[in-house]
C-alpha positions in Angstrom: 0.0 0.0 0.0 1.3 3.4 -1.0 2.5 5.8 1.8 0.0 8.7 2.2 1.0 12.4 2.1 -1.1 15.4 2.9 0.1 18.4 1.0 -0.9 21.8 2.6 0.0 24.6 0.2 -2.2 27.6 -0.8 -0.2 28.3 -4.0 -1.9 26.4 -6.8 1.3 25.9 -8.8 3.4 24.7 -5.9 0.6 22.4 -4.7 0.2 20.9 -8.1 4.0 20.5 -8.5 4.4 18.8 -5.1 1.4 16.5 -5.7 2.4 15.5 -9.2 6.0 14.8 -8.1 4.9 12.7 -5.1 2.3 10.7 -7.2 5.0 10.1 -9.8 7.1 8.6 -7.0 4.4 6.2 -5.9 2.8 8.1 -3.0 -1.0 8.6 -2.4 -1.5 12.3 -2.1 -4.3 14.5 -0.6 -3.9 18.2 -1.5 -5.2 20.9 0.9 -5.3 24.6 -0.1 -7.0 26.0 3.0 -5.4 25.9 6.4 -8.8 26.0 8.0 -9.5 22.3 7.0 -6.1 20.9 7.8 -6.8 19.1 11.1 -10.1 17.7 9.9 -8.5 16.4 6.6 -5.5 15.0 8.6 -7.9 13.0 10.8 -9.8 11.7 7.7 -6.8 10.9 5.4 -4.5 9.6 8.2 -1.3 10.5 6.3 2.2 9.1 6.9 3.5 12.6 6.3 2.2 16.2 6.3 4.0 18.7 4.0 3.1 22.1 5.5 3.4 25.5 3.9 4.1 28.0 6.7 2.7 31.1 5.0 -1.1 30.3 4.7 -3.7 33.0 4.3 -6.1 32.2 7.1 -4.0 30.4 9.7 -0.3 30.1 10.3 1.4 26.8 9.3 3.2 27.1 12.7 -0.1 27.1 14.5 -1.2 24.0 12.5 2.1 22.2 13.3 1.6 22.9 17.0 -2.0 21.7 16.8 -1.0 18.5 15.0 1.8 17.8 17.5 -0.5 18.7 20.4 -3.2 16.2 19.4 -2.7 12.8 20.9 -4.1 11.0 17.8 -2.0 13.0 15.3 1.3 13.8 17.0 3.1 10.8 15.7 2.7 12.0 12.1 5.9 13.6 10.8 5.6 17.2 9.5 7.8 18.6 6.7 7.7 22.4 6.8 8.2 24.3 3.6 8.4 28.1 3.5 9.4 30.9 1.1 10.2 33.3 3.9 13.3 31.7 5.5 14.7 34.4 7.7 17.2 34.2 10.5 15.8 32.0 13.2 12.9 30.8 11.2 14.1 27.2 11.0 14.6 27.1 14.8 11.1 28.5 15.4 9.6 26.0 13.0 11.3 23.1 14.6 10.3 24.3 18.0 6.7 24.3 16.8 7.2 20.5 16.2 8.3 20.2 12.5 10.3 17.1 11.9 11.9 18.5 8.7 12.4 21.9 7.1 12.9 23.1 3.5 13.2 26.7 2.2 11.5 27.6 -1.1 12.3 27.5 -3.9 12.5 23.8 -3.4 14.7 21.6 -5.7 13.3 18.2 -6.6 16.3 16.2 -5.2 16.4 17.7 -1.7 12.5 17.7 -1.6 12.3 13.9 -2.3 15.2 13.2 0.0 13.4 15.0 2.9 10.2 13.2 2.1 11.7 9.7 2.0 13.6 10.4 5.2 10.4 11.2 7.0 8.1 8.5 5.6 
């Protein structure tokens, strides 16, 4: 059975790229564009990995990571944080929120797939 990955990304092109790339590598993928539905979709889909954009329009990816890691039924799911706004201290703050991995955009295919495979 294919490993399941929830892709949380509000940018249509990035979401499509991540999903297409993951599907081409044999993963079952569930795309999510809206941060408001992430926890519900995570519970329904039960992914082996959540790829989380940090800059979302309605709720911060950091808050969502903290919510996932604070939920007893979800906390074991690894989270790969992906952000375009990688400033000084951002990686540390993202990891403190509970992210298991971190990538700065623009994301190259090789490092992206390496990070995904490491976490699933």
